[in-house]
Every structure is written in C-alpha cells, then in structure tokens.
C-alpha positions, 0 to 999 in steps of 0.5 A: 148651072147652065151656060149664058148661051144655054140660058138664052136659048131656054129663054127663046123657048119660053118667050116663044111659048108665051107669045103662042099661048098668050100667057105672061112670062111669070105664069109660064115660069111657074108652070114649069116642072123644074124652074129654068136657069136664073139667067133665063128667068131673068131675061124672059121676065124682064122682056115681058115686064118691059114689053111696051117699051121694048116693042117701042124701040123695035117699031122705032128702029125696024126699017119697013117691017112691022112688028106683027109681020116679023116671024115669032122667033125673030120677034122673041129674039129681038125682045130678049136681046133689046132687054139685055142691051137696055136693062142689063148694061153689064153684059157686052153688046157684042155678046148679046147680038152675036148670040141672038144672031146665032139663035136666029140662024139656028131657029128661024128663017135663012134671012133672020140672022142678018135681020136680027143683027141689023135691028139689035145693032141699031138699037145698041147704037142708040141705047149704048152710045157711050160704049 
C-alpha cells in the first residue's frame, strides 16, 4: 500500500497524462499494466468525473489567470486538490494544500508552489468554511 503522498504523486502523473493524451481517467487507469494505488485511482477518477464543477471553481477563484493559461502540471494539481477539498471532507485541508504545494515545487515552475497554495486556500475558505 502506497502512502497518501506517493498516491497523490501517482495521481498527478495520471492526471497529467490524461490531459496530454485527451483520454479519461477511467481509460488511462484501465490501460495500466498494474493498477495504481486505490487512493490515486480515487482522486484522479473523481477529479475527472467532476471536471466541469472543479474547473468552474478554479475559474471563479483564480485571479487574472485563465485555466487554459495555467501550466498543465498546476492545472492537474489544482483539479486533484479541489476534488479532495470538495468531495473528501475527511481529509484535512492543510494536508491537501501542503502536499499539492510540495508537488508543484517539485514538478512545475518556480512560482507554482505559491500559485497553487493561494488558489487552493481561496477554494478551501469557500468550500470548507466551517472547518
């Protein structure tokens, strides 16, 4: 069983590949020679299943950035993080944001960590106001 951190990293790779190839998460997961960790599958499929709703939230809370202008890795991380924030209330907000920021710093641009942090924090304030 992979750690949640490793599962999120795997989900990022899958989400990135889905976007580049233009395939659904279900299709991509089915193509894998070994099925990814259950948590990775859950969040990548969930983000894909709720993509329209997630993209609407990202558009609403991003400041001066169109979704299409965002780096692909950032967009994938933001979709995964937003899915967890909205549809997985049992997962702590701080964990979701921190891990997304760390992955952004590792795999994206030098400014991506701050960008991902700010946008997910704004979304969390809206969707997890009671926390």
